[in-house]
Legacy VTK file of the C-alpha trace (Angstrom):
# vtk DataFile Version 3.0
C-alpha trace
ASCII
DATASET POLYDATA
POINTS 169 float
-55.004 93.202 -106.235
-51.300 93.026 -105.332
-50.225 91.798 -101.911
-47.154 92.828 -99.927
-45.565 90.731 -97.186
-44.246 92.930 -94.376
-41.116 91.970 -92.424
-39.940 93.763 -89.281
-36.209 94.128 -88.600
-34.681 92.065 -85.816
-33.560 93.249 -82.427
-36.085 95.985 -81.677
-39.378 95.546 -79.881
-40.824 98.911 -80.910
-41.539 99.259 -84.617
-42.026 103.029 -84.499
-38.386 104.083 -84.263
-37.153 102.030 -87.192
-40.011 102.208 -89.680
-37.626 102.918 -92.566
-36.020 99.491 -92.063
-39.250 97.528 -92.631
-39.233 95.404 -95.778
-42.285 95.215 -98.049
-42.002 92.239 -100.418
-44.278 92.350 -103.428
-45.889 88.919 -103.861
-45.515 88.432 -107.600
-43.728 86.425 -110.258
-40.075 87.449 -110.567
-38.991 87.597 -114.185
-35.363 88.206 -113.225
-35.331 85.093 -111.000
-36.864 83.114 -113.859
-34.388 84.305 -116.490
-31.217 84.655 -114.401
-31.773 82.253 -111.478
-28.249 81.851 -110.060
-27.328 85.513 -110.605
-30.590 86.598 -108.979
-29.866 84.395 -105.950
-26.339 85.802 -105.648
-27.625 89.376 -105.850
-30.126 88.647 -103.023
-27.525 86.754 -100.952
-29.532 83.533 -100.999
-26.504 81.293 -100.444
-28.264 78.200 -99.063
-30.901 78.379 -101.752
-28.206 78.730 -104.420
-26.410 75.625 -103.130
-29.669 73.649 -103.082
-30.525 74.894 -106.587
-27.135 73.924 -108.016
-27.186 70.542 -106.261
-30.677 69.902 -107.608
-29.637 70.751 -111.147
-26.506 68.601 -110.816
-28.678 65.641 -109.805
-31.751 66.139 -111.984
-30.115 66.899 -115.349
-27.643 63.993 -115.488
-30.137 61.726 -113.696
-32.734 62.228 -116.401
-30.138 61.638 -119.113
-28.973 58.454 -117.363
-32.570 57.224 -117.341
-32.668 57.650 -121.112
-34.842 60.741 -121.222
-34.225 62.804 -124.354
-32.765 66.308 -124.420
-36.072 68.040 -125.203
-37.661 66.576 -122.067
-34.634 67.513 -119.946
-34.833 71.094 -121.239
-38.562 71.220 -120.394
-37.878 69.942 -116.849
-35.130 72.517 -116.332
-37.397 75.269 -117.686
-40.103 74.196 -115.217
-37.554 74.433 -112.403
-36.738 77.983 -113.528
-40.463 78.787 -113.647
-40.844 77.474 -110.085
-37.930 79.676 -109.028
-39.662 82.707 -110.539
-42.925 81.845 -108.762
-41.279 81.299 -105.368
-38.740 84.136 -105.473
-40.538 86.247 -102.870
-40.935 83.242 -100.566
-37.205 82.519 -100.835
-36.325 86.085 -99.825
-38.857 85.993 -96.972
-37.482 82.688 -95.630
-33.921 84.028 -95.797
-34.918 87.114 -93.812
-36.795 85.105 -91.176
-33.732 82.875 -90.741
-31.788 86.052 -90.022
-34.188 87.108 -87.267
-36.702 89.282 -89.129
-40.294 88.951 -87.884
-43.398 88.551 -89.978
-45.400 91.772 -89.758
-48.379 90.623 -91.802
-49.710 91.074 -95.298
-51.016 94.286 -96.832
-53.214 94.480 -99.913
-52.480 97.607 -101.949
-51.928 98.753 -105.532
-48.319 99.846 -104.982
-45.632 99.827 -102.310
-46.257 103.401 -101.164
-49.928 102.697 -100.496
-48.996 99.413 -98.759
-46.617 101.262 -96.435
-49.223 103.902 -95.659
-51.934 101.335 -94.907
-49.624 99.213 -92.762
-48.340 102.061 -90.589
-51.748 103.759 -90.266
-53.199 100.500 -88.956
-50.217 99.946 -86.664
-50.386 103.463 -85.189
-54.169 103.229 -84.736
-53.813 99.931 -82.839
-51.001 101.372 -80.716
-53.102 104.459 -79.881
-56.064 102.281 -78.857
-53.829 100.110 -76.704
-52.266 103.187 -75.052
-55.722 104.630 -74.332
-56.732 101.383 -72.659
-59.448 100.639 -75.188
-59.692 96.993 -76.115
-58.629 96.207 -79.645
-61.620 94.707 -81.383
-60.920 91.569 -83.400
-61.955 91.400 -87.011
-65.582 90.216 -87.038
-66.309 86.866 -88.641
-68.982 86.651 -91.319
-72.316 85.216 -90.169
-72.693 81.454 -90.619
-74.545 80.166 -93.640
-78.137 79.033 -93.054
-78.695 75.270 -93.127
-79.699 73.787 -96.437
-83.438 73.483 -96.912
-84.522 69.866 -97.245
-85.915 69.070 -100.662
-89.006 67.012 -101.427
-86.964 63.847 -101.861
-83.985 63.407 -99.603
-81.975 60.231 -99.911
-78.496 59.514 -98.632
-77.119 59.514 -102.176
-75.301 62.503 -103.627
-74.805 63.081 -107.331
-75.857 60.975 -110.287
-75.756 57.644 -108.514
-78.813 55.365 -108.438
-81.065 55.108 -105.408
-79.905 52.588 -102.850
-81.848 49.384 -103.290
-83.245 50.562 -106.636
-82.944 48.853 -110.016
-80.267 49.584 -112.529
LINES 1 170
169 0 1 2 3 4 5 6 7 8 9 10 11 12 13 14 15 16 17 18 19 20 21 22 23 24 25 26 27 28 29 30 31 32 33 34 35 36 37 38 39 40 41 42 43 44 45 46 47 48 49 50 51 52 53 54 55 56 57 58 59 60 61 62 63 64 65 66 67 68 69 70 71 72 73 74 75 76 77 78 79 80 81 82 83 84 85 86 87 88 89 90 91 92 93 94 95 96 97 98 99 100 101 102 103 104 105 106 107 108 109 110 111 112 113 114 115 116 117 118 119 120 121 122 123 124 125 126 127 128 129 130 131 132 133 134 135 136 137 138 139 140 141 142 143 144 145 146 147 148 149 150 151 152 153 154 155 156 157 158 159 160 161 162 163 164 165 166 167 168
């Protein structure tokens, strides 16, 4: 099921008055970041990440060629870097926003953004109403602990397919 990272805008303690400014980042692979890495970073104003990306490419590509690695291997390495960029695109945007003062609001599991927004704000308003009424906010209960393993008929200190200690080979 898709997950959405929620980021609260900076500078305001109360999230109710500026709910339209919240950012919901869909945690998924970004095809546009994979295919058009530098242009994607420019469009999202990821300037530090763009500089690090370009510096990395300027070091890795010629460095591999200087080590005598063939062109096909260099192309594969550069394609893997692009794949990593596509996988981490949401994390790059989130880190840029947190550097700019945005606060982490949590993670919401939902099928689409509209449902994620609804679930997030319903939970937030319910917690705020409980806090205003003076009722304690109950923490999420932990699952019960697992029962201890039942000892078998033969219990040695050896795990797996290893021979018995002190036994023959």
